VOPAGU-2260 file (C-alpha; in pm, 1 decimal, decimal comma):
REM VOPAGU-2260
SITE   aa  ch    i         X         Y         Z
SITE  MET   A    0    8143,4    4543,2    6936,6
SITE  THR   A    1    7849,8    4625,0    6732,9
SITE  GLU   A    2    7731,4    5019,4    6781,1
SITE  PRO   A    3    7368,3    5033,0    6896,6
SITE  ASP   A    4    7258,9    5226,3    6618,7
SITE  ALA   A    5    7396,6    4969,7    6358,2
SITE  VAL   A    6    7192,6    4675,8    6488,4
SITE  HIS   A    7    6881,0    4584,7    6287,7
SITE  PRO   A    8    6558,7    4723,2    6468,1
SITE  LEU   A    9    6429,9    4369,8    6524,2
SITE  SER   A   10    6732,0    4235,4    6661,5
SITE  ARG   A   11    6847,2    4226,8    7028,7
SITE  PRO   A   12    7105,5    4478,5    7132,5
SITE  PRO   A   13    7418,0    4340,2    7303,5
SITE  HIS   A   14    7352,1    4484,9    7625,7
SITE  LEU   A   15    6994,9    4360,2    7652,0
SITE  ALA   A   16    7128,5    4009,4    7537,7
SITE  VAL   A   17    7321,5    4024,0    7862,7
SITE  GLU   A   18    7022,6    4130,5    8070,5
SITE  ARG   A   19    6803,2    3843,6    7915,1
SITE  ALA   A   20    7071,1    3581,1    7975,4
SITE  ALA   A   21    7106,9    3731,3    8354,2
SITE  ALA   A   22    6708,6    3699,7    8390,1
SITE  GLU   A   23    6739,8    3320,1    8277,0
SITE  LEU   A   24    7019,5    3253,1    8531,5
SITE  ARG   A   25    6801,1    3397,8    8807,4
SITE  ARG   A   26    6507,8    3153,2    8705,5
SITE  GLY   A   27    6747,8    2868,6    8733,9
SITE  LEU   A   28    6787,1    2801,3    8366,0
SITE  PRO   A   29    7103,6    2775,5    8157,6
SITE  VAL   A   30    7231,8    2999,9    7881,9
SITE  ALA   A   31    7485,4    2958,1    7596,9
SITE  LEU   A   32    7788,9    3193,2    7639,9
SITE  GLU   A   33    7968,7    3226,3    7292,0
SITE  GLY   A   34    8184,1    3464,1    7084,1
SITE  LEU   A   35    8542,0    3576,2    7172,3
SITE  ASP   A   36    8708,7    3628,8    7500,0
SITE  ALA   A   37    8974,5    3923,1    7576,8
SITE  GLY   A   38    9260,7    3704,6    7425,9
SITE  GLY   A   39    9059,9    3632,9    7110,6
SITE  ARG   A   40    8985,8    3283,6    7192,4
SITE  SER   A   41    8664,4    3121,3    7075,2
SITE  VAL   A   42    8418,7    3073,7    7356,9
SITE  GLY   A   43    8139,4    2822,1    7367,5
SITE  LEU   A   44    7997,2    2741,8    7701,2
SITE  LEU   A   45    7668,3    2614,7    7839,7
SITE  VAL   A   46    7654,2    2816,3    8175,2
SITE  ALA   A   47    7414,7    2762,1    8492,8
SITE  ALA   A   48    7432,1    2960,3    8803,6
SITE  VAL   A   49    7475,4    2752,0    9120,4
SITE  GLU   A   50    7241,9    2958,4    9312,0
SITE  GLY   A   51    6893,4    2833,4    9251,3
SITE  LEU   A   52    7034,0    2515,9    9050,9
SITE  SER   A   53    6806,5    2235,9    9085,4
SITE  ALA   A   54    6902,2    1869,5    9067,1
SITE  GLY   A   55    6689,7    1827,2    8754,4
SITE  THR   A   56    6848,7    2104,5    8576,1
SITE  LEU   A   57    7190,5    1991,2    8672,5
SITE  ALA   A   58    7119,8    1639,7    8557,8
SITE  GLY   A   59    6957,0    1769,1    8240,6
SITE  ILE   A   60    7261,9    1963,6    8141,6
SITE  GLU   A   61    7504,3    1676,4    8180,5
SITE  ALA   A   62    7264,0    1444,8    8005,9
SITE  ALA   A   63    7240,3    1683,0    7706,3
SITE  ALA   A   64    7626,2    1732,2    7716,5
SITE  GLY   A   65    7723,0    1358,0    7765,8
SITE  THR   A   66    7967,3    1453,7    8023,2
SITE  ARG   A   67    7994,2    1610,7    8379,8
SITE  ALA   A   68    7986,8    1988,4    8420,6
SITE  ASP   A   69    8277,7    2191,5    8569,6
SITE  LEU   A   70    8224,7    2419,4    8888,6
SITE  VAL   A   71    8375,1    2758,5    8836,9
SITE  LEU   A   72    8424,1    2975,0    9157,0
SITE  SER   A   73    8550,7    3321,2    9180,2
SITE  ALA   A   74    8911,1    3346,1    9304,8
SITE  HIS   A   75    8785,1    3532,8    9625,6
SITE  ARG   A   76    8537,9    3268,5    9695,3
SITE  ALA   A   77    8808,1    2983,5    9634,8
SITE  ARG   A   78    9044,8    3152,9    9863,1
SITE  THR   A   79    8775,8    3141,8   10145,1
SITE  LEU   A   80    8751,7    2762,6   10091,2
SITE  LYS   A   81    9131,8    2729,0   10060,8
SITE  ILE   A   82    9110,3    2601,5    9701,8
SITE  ALA   A   83    9388,1    2724,4    9466,7
SITE  ALA   A   84    9292,2    2951,4    9169,5
SITE  TYR   A   85    9541,4    2815,2    8945,1
SITE  THR   A   86    9362,0    2951,8    8622,7
SITE  GLY   A   87    9367,1    3324,8    8737,2
SITE  ALA   A   88    9051,3    3504,0    8846,5
SITE  VAL   A   89    8870,3    3187,9    8869,3
SITE  ALA   A   90    8903,4    2836,6    9021,0
SITE  VAL   A   91    8783,0    2546,0    8819,5
SITE  LEU   A   92    8684,7    2211,1    8963,4
SITE  PRO   A   93    8546,7    1900,2    8792,1
SITE  ARG   A   94    8232,7    1801,1    8937,9
SITE  GLU   A   95    8276,8    1498,3    9178,9
SITE  ALA   A   96    8019,8    1245,3    9265,3
SITE  ARG   A   97    7940,4    1413,9    9610,3
SITE  PHE   A   98    7878,4    1741,4    9417,2
SITE  ASP   A   99    7516,7    1719,2    9410,0
SITE  ALA   A  100    7302,7    2048,5    9395,4
SITE  ALA   A  101    7266,2    2088,9    9752,7
SITE  PHE   A  102    7655,9    2046,3    9810,5
SITE  LEU   A  103    7710,5    2293,5    9506,3
SITE  GLY   A  104    7516,3    2541,3    9699,0
SITE  ARG   A  105    7704,7    2516,9   10002,0
SITE  LEU   A  106    8027,9    2556,8    9806,9
SITE  ALA   A  107    7886,9    2873,7    9664,0
SITE  ASP   A  108    7706,0    3032,2    9981,6
SITE  PRO   A  109    7927,7    3129,1   10265,1
SITE  ALA   A  110    7656,9    3126,5   10518,4
SITE  THR   A  111    7717,6    2767,3   10537,9
SITE  ASP   A  112    8079,3    2796,3   10636,3
SITE  LEU   A  113    7987,4    2939,6   10970,8
SITE  ALA   A  114    7816,0    2629,2   11119,0
SITE  ASP   A  115    7965,7    2380,1   10902,7
SITE  PRO   A  116    8278,0    2462,3   10712,2
SITE  MET   A  117    8343,5    2306,3   10384,9
SITE  ARG   A  118    8668,4    2089,7   10385,2
SITE  GLY   A  119    8846,5    1937,9   10103,8
SITE  PRO   A  120    9059,5    1791,9    9962,0
SITE  PHE   A  121    8917,6    1930,0    9631,0
SITE  THR   A  122    9040,3    1850,9    9287,6
SITE  VAL   A  123    9113,9    2176,1    9092,6
SITE  ARG   A  124    9207,0    2200,7    8724,7
SITE  ARG   A  125    9571,1    2356,3    8698,3
SITE  THR   A  126    9505,1    2461,6    8349,4
SITE  LEU   A  127    9194,4    2569,1    8166,0
SITE  ASP   A  128    9108,6    2391,2    7821,9
SITE  TYR   A  129    8836,6    2619,3    7741,5
SITE  ALA   A  130    8783,3    2994,2    7722,0
SITE  GLY   A  131    8503,8    3193,5    7879,4
SITE  ALA   A  132    8494,0    3085,8    8251,4
SITE  GLU   A  133    8575,0    3430,5    8372,0
SITE  MET   A  134    8298,7    3583,4    8159,2
SITE  ALA   A  135    8059,2    3320,0    8300,6
SITE  ILE   A  136    8142,5    3438,0    8646,0
SITE  GLU   A  137    8092,6    3803,7    8542,8
SITE  LEU   A  138    7746,3    3700,4    8400,6
SITE  ALA   A  139    7634,7    3566,5    8718,5
SITE  LYS   A  140    7747,5    3896,7    8883,4
SITE  HIS   A  141    7521,5    4084,2    8626,0
SITE  ALA   A  142    7233,4    3850,0    8731,3
SITE  GLY   A  143    7269,8    3965,3    9101,4
SITE  LEU   A  144    7371,9    3608,5    9200,0
SITE  LEU   A  145    7660,8    3462,0    9390,9
SITE  PRO   A  146    7972,3    3419,8    9179,0
SITE  ALA   A  147    7968,4    3040,9    9115,1
SITE  VAL   A  148    7846,8    2872,3    8800,9
SITE  MET   A  149    7856,6    2520,8    8639,3
SITE  VAL   A  150    7992,8    2529,2    8284,8
SITE  VAL   A  151    8018,9    2269,7    8004,4
SITE  PRO   A  152    8210,3    2331,4    7682,4
SITE  MET   A  153    7965,1    2354,7    7387,1
SITE  GLY   A  154    8038,4    2057,4    7162,2
SITE  ALA   A  155    7830,0    1971,7    6864,5
SITE  ARG   A  156    7587,7    1758,9    7078,3
SITE  LEU   A  157    7514,5    2026,3    7342,7
SITE  ALA   A  158    7506,1    2295,3    7061,7
SITE  GLU   A  159    7217,5    2114,6    6892,4
SITE  ALA   A  160    7039,8    2071,0    7246,3
SITE  ALA   A  161    7078,8    2441,8    7283,7
SITE  VAL   A  162    6923,4    2510,1    6962,3
SITE  ARG   A  163    6642,6    2259,5    7021,6
SITE  LEU   A  164    6561,1    2399,9    7376,9
SITE  ASP   A  165    6576,7    2761,1    7233,1
SITE  LEU   A  166    6824,4    2873,8    7515,4
SITE  VAL   A  167    6913,9    3224,3    7538,1
SITE  ARG   A  168    7252,8    3318,3    7359,6
SITE  VAL   A  169    7472,8    3581,0    7474,2
SITE  GLY   A  170    7820,0    3707,6    7360,6
SITE  CYS   A  171    8110,6    3705,7    7565,9
SITE  GLU   A  172    8217,0    4047,1    7434,2
SITE  ALA   A  173    7874,9    4195,7    7545,9
SITE  VAL   A  174    7924,2    4043,3    7903,1
SITE  ALA   A  175    8267,6    4209,2    7913,8
SITE  HIS   A  176    8165,8    4542,4    7788,5
SITE  TYR   A  177    7814,3    4568,2    7940,4
SITE  ASP   A  178    7871,0    4884,0    8135,8
SITE  ALA   A  179    8011,6    5059,7    7820,7
SITE  LEU   A  180    7744,3    4924,2    7591,4
SITE  GLU   A  181    7479,9    5046,7    7843,3
SITE  ALA   A  182    7639,6    5383,7    7868,9
SITE  ALA   A  183    7678,6    5431,1    7515,9
SITE  ALA   A  184    7298,7    5393,0    7459,0
SITE  MET   A  185    7181,9    5629,5    7745,9
SITE  GLU   A  186    6925,4    5884,4    7667,6
SITE  PRO   A  187    6701,8    6119,7    7870,5
SITE  VAL   A  188    6336,0    5984,8    7887,6
SITE  ALA   A  189    6172,5    6193,1    8118,8
SITE  GLU   A  190    6198,9    6503,1    8348,2
SITE  ALA   A  191    5989,1    6682,5    8609,5
SITE  GLN   A  192    6021,5    6926,7    8890,3
SITE  VAL   A  193    6009,9    6764,6    9244,5
SITE  PRO   A  194    6024,8    6991,3    9536,3
SITE  LEU   A  195    6247,5    6878,0    9814,8
SITE  GLY   A  196    6221,8    7169,8   10061,1
SITE  ILE   A  197    6595,0    7242,4   10036,2
SITE  GLY   A  198    6578,9    7614,4    9927,3
SITE  LEU   A  199    6619,0    7574,2    9564,6
SITE  PRO   A  200    6406,7    7409,2    9296,1
SITE  VAL   A  201    6497,3    7050,9    9204,5
SITE  ARG   A  202    6452,5    6866,2    8881,0
SITE  LEU   A  203    6478,0    6495,0    8833,4
SITE  ARG   A  204    6580,6    6378,2    8467,1
SITE  VAL   A  205    6564,3    5993,6    8431,0
SITE  PHE   A  206    6794,2    5842,7    8175,3
SITE  ARG   A  207    6772,4    5499,7    8027,9
SITE  PRO   A  208    6951,8    5297,1    7738,7
SITE  ARG   A  209    6759,6    5367,8    7421,8
SITE  HIS   A  210    6672,4    4980,9    7375,9
SITE  GLY   A  211    6564,4    4950,3    7728,4
SITE  GLY   A  212    6754,2    4867,5    8073,8
SITE  ARG   A  213    6812,3    5032,0    8398,3
SITE  ASP   A  214    6687,4    5376,4    8482,2
SITE  HIS   A  215    6952,0    5642,3    8596,6
SITE  VAL   A  216    6859,4    5956,0    8761,8
SITE  ALA   A  217    7017,9    6303,9    8757,2
SITE  VAL   A  218    6914,8    6515,7    9056,4
SITE  ILE   A  219    6947,3    6870,8    8936,9
SITE  VAL   A  220    6950,4    7144,6    9213,9
SITE  GLY   A  221    6886,9    7494,7    9104,0
SITE  ASP   A  222    6992,8    7626,8    8745,5
SITE  LEU   A  223    7248,8    7403,6    8584,1
SITE  HIS   A  224    7571,2    7600,0    8468,6
SITE  PRO   A  225    7767,2    7344,3    8293,1
SITE  SER   A  226    8038,6    7594,4    8177,7
SITE  GLY   A  227    8159,2    7617,3    8511,5
SITE  ALA   A  228    8275,9    7356,5    8768,8
SITE  VAL   A  229    7954,5    7192,4    8881,7
SITE  LEU   A  230    7913,6    7060,6    9241,5
SITE  THR   A  231    7851,6    6692,0    9170,6
SITE  ARG   A  232    7814,5    6359,3    9364,6
SITE  LEU   A  233    7793,9    6013,7    9236,0
SITE  HIS   A  234    7565,8    5839,9    9461,4
SITE  SER   A  235    7505,4    5464,5    9451,5
SITE  GLU   A  236    7158,1    5355,1    9553,4
SITE  CYS   A  237    7122,2    5207,7    9877,1
SITE  PHE   A  238    6786,7    5083,5    9979,8
SITE  THR   A  239    6851,8    5011,9   10348,3
SITE  GLY   A  240    7022,8    5350,0   10404,9
SITE  ASP   A  241    6837,3    5598,4   10164,3
SITE  LEU   A  242    6502,4    5455,1   10227,8
SITE  LEU   A  243    6477,6    5296,1   10545,4
SITE  GLY   A  244    6727,4    5506,0   10735,9
SITE  SER   A  245    6947,9    5212,3   10825,5
SITE  LEU   A  246    7234,4    5301,1   11088,1
SITE  LYS   A  247    7471,8    5043,0   10948,2
SITE  CYS   A  248    7587,6    5266,2   10651,1
SITE  ASP   A  249    7587,9    5652,6   10628,1
SITE  CYS   A  250    7441,3    5656,6   10264,0
SITE  GLY   A  251    7113,4    5819,3   10359,6
SITE  PRO   A  252    7274,8    6108,6   10561,2
SITE  GLN   A  253    7527,0    6165,2   10271,3
SITE  LEU   A  254    7230,2    6173,0   10016,2
SITE  ARG   A  255    7056,2    6440,0   10224,0
SITE  ALA   A  256    7373,0    6637,8   10317,0
SITE  ALA   A  257    7506,1    6639,0    9957,9
SITE  LEU   A  258    7159,0    6791,2    9833,6
SITE  LEU   A  259    7165,6    7040,7   10109,1
SITE  ALA   A  260    7523,8    7146,3   10032,6
SITE  MET   A  261    7409,0    7188,7    9666,7
SITE  ALA   A  262    7148,4    7412,6    9763,4
SITE  GLU   A  263    7375,3    7609,6    9994,8
SITE  ALA   A  264    7625,5    7647,1    9708,5
SITE  GLY   A  265    7354,8    7760,4    9465,3
SITE  GLY   A  266    7315,2    7453,7    9252,0
SITE  GLY   A  267    7465,3    7114,5    9147,6
SITE  VAL   A  268    7395,2    6766,0    9040,8
SITE  LEU   A  269    7376,0    6436,8    9220,6
SITE  LEU   A  270    7358,3    6124,5    8995,8
SITE  TYR   A  271    7159,3    5834,4    9160,5
SITE  LEU   A  272    7291,1    5525,0    9016,9
SITE  PRO   A  273    7158,9    5166,2    9018,4
SITE  GLN   A  274    7456,7    5023,5    9191,9
SITE  GLU   A  275    7313,1    4864,2    9531,5
SITE  GLY   A  276    7573,7    4738,4    9760,1
SITE  ARG   A  277    7878,4    4856,9    9590,9
SITE  GLY   A  278    7750,3    4680,9    9263,4
SITE  ILE   A  279    7681,2    4342,9    9434,6
SITE  GLY   A  280    7287,6    4387,3    9460,1
SITE  LEU   A  281    7052,5    4382,8    9754,5
SITE  SER   A  282    7026,7    4030,2    9833,5
SITE  ASN   A  283    7418,3    3992,4    9833,4
SITE  LYS   A  284    7443,4    4301,9   10052,8
SITE  LEU   A  285    7207,4    4164,1   10304,2
SITE  ARG   A  286    7429,1    3824,3   10278,1
SITE  ALA   A  287    7731,7    4040,4   10347,0
SITE  TYR   A  288    7544,0    4209,7   10652,1
SITE  HIS   A  289    7480,8    3869,6   10789,9
SITE  LEU   A  290    7860,6    3802,1   10754,4
SITE  GLN   A  291    7938,0    4127,9   10936,4
SITE  ASP   A  292    7708,6    4015,3   11219,3
SITE  GLN   A  293    7939,4    3701,2   11260,7
SITE  GLY   A  294    8239,9    3945,1   11296,1
SITE  PHE   A  295    8390,2    3983,2   10959,8
SITE  ASP   A  296    8452,8    4327,2   10824,2
SITE  THR   A  297    8299,6    4478,6   10495,2
SITE  VAL   A  298    8598,2    4378,9   10274,3
SITE  ASP   A  299    8617,6    4031,3   10408,4
SITE  ALA   A  300    8243,6    3978,0   10399,9
SITE  ASN   A  301    8245,6    4067,8   10025,5
SITE  GLU   A  302    8526,2    3843,3    9958,5
SITE  ARG   A  303    8398,1    3545,8   10138,6
SITE  LEU   A  304    8095,1    3595,7    9911,4
SITE  GLY   A  305    8315,7    3572,0    9619,9
SITE  PHE   A  306    8320,9    3942,3    9527,8
SITE  ALA   A  307    8575,7    4219,0    9514,5
SITE  ASP   A  308    8548,9    4492,2    9799,6
SITE  ASP   A  309    8373,6    4729,2    9523,3
SITE  GLU   A  310    8230,5    4582,3    9205,8
SITE  ARG   A  311    8086,6    4916,7    9071,7
SITE  GLY   A  312    8182,2    5072,6    8751,2
SITE  PHE   A  313    8124,1    5453,5    8634,8
SITE  ALA   A  314    8067,0    5433,6    8269,5
SITE  ALA   A  315    7708,0    5539,1    8298,5
SITE  ALA   A  316    7780,9    5821,4    8542,7
SITE  LEU   A  317    8023,5    5973,1    8272,5
SITE  ALA   A  318    7779,0    5937,5    7994,4
SITE  LEU   A  319    7518,7    6114,2    8215,8
SITE  LEU   A  320    7782,2    6393,0    8293,5
SITE  ARG   A  321    7841,4    6436,4    7912,1
SITE  ALA   A  322    7471,8    6439,7    7830,4
SITE  LEU   A  323    7418,7    6712,4    8084,7
SITE  GLY   A  324    7705,5    6910,3    7925,1
SITE  ILE   A  325    7933,5    6869,4    8241,7
SITE  GLY   A  326    8308,0    6889,9    8174,0
SITE  LYS   A  327    8423,9    7009,4    8496,4
SITE  VAL   A  328    8308,4    6919,0    8838,8
SITE  ARG   A  329    8366,8    6978,1    9211,1
SITE  LEU   A  330    8326,8    6641,7    9329,8
SITE  MET   A  331    8177,1    6551,5    9656,6
SITE  THR   A  332    8353,0    6229,0    9754,4
SITE  ASN   A  333    8581,4    6058,3    9989,5
SITE  ASN   A  334    8657,9    5778,5    9735,5
SITE  PRO   A  335    8951,6    5809,5    9538,5
SITE  ARG   A  336    8813,3    5550,2    9277,0
SITE  LYS   A  337    8559,5    5816,7    9163,2
SITE  LEU   A  338    8816,7    6072,1    9107,9
SITE  ALA   A  339    9032,7    5846,4    8914,3
SITE  ALA   A  340    8715,7    5731,7    8701,2
SITE  LEU   A  341    8632,0    6098,6    8604,7
SITE  ALA   A  342    8973,6    6223,5    8550,5
SITE  ASP   A  343    9080,5    5907,9    8332,4
SITE  HIS   A  344    8769,7    5974,2    8101,2
SITE  GLY   A  345    8806,9    6326,5    8027,7
SITE  ILE   A  346    8599,3    6498,9    8328,3
SITE  GLU   A  347    8810,1    6745,8    8490,4
SITE  VAL   A  348    8793,8    6723,6    8857,7
SITE  VAL   A  349    8873,4    7088,9    8968,3
SITE  GLU   A  350    8823,1    7014,4    9343,8
SITE  ARG   A  351    8750,9    6731,0    9568,9
SITE  VAL   A  352    8501,4    6832,2    9825,7
SITE  PRO   A  353    8500,8    6608,1   10121,8
SITE  LEU   A  354    8175,3    6477,0   10264,9
SITE  ILE   A  355    8225,5    6409,8   10646,3
SITE  LEU   A  356    7938,6    6334,9   10869,7
SITE  PRO   A  357    7924,8    6226,0   11233,8
SITE  THR   A  358    7945,8    5838,0   11312,0
SITE  ASN   A  359    7718,4    5632,5   11513,6
SITE  PRO   A  360    7782,1    5304,3   11703,7
SITE  HIS   A  361    7649,2    5105,2   11428,6
SITE  ASN   A  362    7870,7    5228,5   11149,6
SITE  GLN   A  363    8192,2    5331,6   11318,6
SITE  ALA   A  364    8358,9    5017,1   11240,6
SITE  TYR   A  365    8242,6    5010,8   10867,0
SITE  ILE   A  366    8382,8    5367,8   10830,6
SITE  ALA   A  367    8701,3    5268,9   10984,5
SITE  VAL   A  368    8750,9    4986,6   10742,4
SITE  LYS   A  369    8669,3    5195,4   10444,7
SITE  ALA   A  370    8966,2    5430,2   10550,3
SITE  ARG   A  371    9202,8    5146,5   10649,4
SITE  ARG   A  372    9137,3    4876,7   10375,5
SITE  SER   A  373    8960,9    5066,7   10098,6
SITE  GLY   A  374    9169,2    5376,0   10075,9
SITE  HIS   A  375    8902,9    5633,1   10146,3
SITE  LEU   A  376    9028,7    5979,6   10201,5
SITE  ILE   A  377    8929,2    6021,4   10570,4
SITE  ASP   A  378    9106,7    5997,7   10915,5
SITE  PRO   A  379    8944,4    5694,8   11097,5
SITE  GLU   A  380    9075,7    5841,4   11430,9
SITE  THR   A  381    8853,0    6126,2   11407,5
SITE  GLU   A  382    8444,3    6144,6   11383,1
SITE  GLY   A  383    8361,4    6128,2   11015,7
SITE  SER   A  384    8247,7    5895,0   10726,2
SITE  ALA   A  385    8339,6    5732,6   10432,4
SITE  GLU   A  386    8114,3    5645,3   10141,0
């Protein structure tokens, strides 16, 4: 990977190339995925997201390639459709004549399973003759789209068309290491006092990758004493819970309880991270909510969408802690993944501070599933909550 400081001032840093490619996918346009995969194999694929794919775009891609595209689904989504993922983390299906844009959308979107389940048989490739399919799925996830893409290997004919059409190009390595690239470029950009009425002064310090990207916020309660073990919480943003006060989760109450606990303890830091819906994005979180309304639990709903139970990474949080000079924490969490993420990267977790709150009738099942299926450190038989 190229270090951010080593790139030419007018070139596009790797993590921003990922963001630009993700934006193109959200617009319904294809992008060129190239470079090397984790195994060192050369990657050259034209990639288009199934979500938002038009019949005209699909026809244009295949006309430029001179061949039909393949459909790539995540293994989680394939399992829902009873499709074998012979090629590992993805299932690759050659496009059949019946796979028009509308049919592909139904294969990608689990909302269609409820009234009209998709039925096979489906032809599935048992071997993958080209590299990069898994990274194509990861790129769709970065775009906040359903993890289903159309891909065509980039032969000479398609490569010429990609250049002629000025398609966005993105490196496979940048997609794979996006979180680390973003974290490595993180810098403070603004800071101000924001009174919250919790008994201690509060400062918000905003961090952003130096070449642009998503804002991350450190909420600093009281005076920061980084030489000691700082009471810390890693809080993923939740529009529905934090802002609207939704009762389906306990994110809003956890946010407020953590800040109050920090004030009572004499200080602390809450990192507010742009990882809506455990990393799947707001639109996909609402899709998961719709599935939960049909009787699926939190884990099954995410997997029916094609995602893992938790898609979050914590590289940016680690970078923020280091920028704040924090090497030891008392971590407010019920989530063992957060404990492991910090400990594995040199942040000493001196103590885990549970964050247990009363449940309500709307989130009791959600909290029980977090304990039973996601390993959160609570007792589902008692009142409490898991993040």
